[in-house]
N, C-alpha and C positions, 0 to 999 in steps of 0.2 A: 141362846139358839145356834143352832148348826145346819150346815146346808146339809139337804137330803132328809130332813127329820120330817115326818109323818105328824099332823095334828088332824084333831077333832074339827072336822068344817067350824069356823066360828060365825058362819050365817043361819040361825035355826032354820029359816023360810027354805033355804036349798038343801037342807042336809039329807032329806030322804032321798034323792038321788046324787047328790056328792055328799057322802058322808066324811070324806077326807080332805086334806090338803098335802101336797108335799111343798116345803121350803127349799126353793131353787138357788136363793141368792147366796152370792157368794161370802162368805165368814168376812173378808177384808172389809165390808162394808156393812159390820155389824153396827155399827153406831146410828145409822138410818132410824128413824119411827116406826117405818115400813119394811115389809117382806114381799116379794116376788114368791108368789106361790104359782103351783098348778095344780087343778082341782083332778081327784081321783073319784071316777065315777061311775054309777051303774050301769051306763048307754054306752055300752061299748064302741070300737070302731066299726065293726060290719053293721051296727045301727047309722053311725055317720058317713057310711060309705068313705071312709079319709082310711090312706095307707096306715099299716098295722104299726112303723115305726112311728108314725108320728102319735100312735097312741098306745101306749106299751101296756100288754095285761100286768096286773101288779095282785098278787095273793096278800089280803091281810086277813088273818084269823078265819081262814078256808074261805072267803069270798073274794071271787077274781073281779078286781075294779081295772077302770081304763083310766089310766093316765093321759089327761088330754091337755098337750102341750100347747096348742092352739089358743087355750082359753086363757092362759097366764095374766095375773094381774096382780095388782100391790093388793097388800092388806095391813092394816096397824100391826103392828109387832105385838101389842098389849094383848090383843084378842088371843091371840096364839100362845094355849096353855102348854101344860105339860105334854112333850110328844108322846105319840102311841109306840111308835120304832122308827126304824130310819130305812132308806133305799140307798145309803152311800154305799154297799155293794154293786149295786145298778147304776152308779155313778155316772159311767161312761155313755150307757143309753140315754138315761134322763137327759145328760148333756146334749147327746146327740138329737133328740127329739125336738129341743130348743133350738139347736142350731137348723135343724129341717125348715122350722117354723121362719126361721130369720132370713135363710140362706137359700132354700129350696133342697132338694134331695141331691 
């Protein structure tokens, strides 16, 4: 597993609104049985009235989704199957969104 990889949401009940999750956990602690993920939601920043840096827009296969850093949560690593794509090219933005949750803007 690699930091910033995107996976299909392992929770079927919420997949309609959150089709994917992004693994944001450092590869340095890959040996843990869980991974910290952020949801990629069909509910965007404008709908939640949150600052856009906190809810980055991400295009996956032509669908624009909202990365919701404030909803980061651990999931069992075994539930995350083959990665769909990666957000490594936007690593600084993803990290800044998580930092905004922790430290503010």
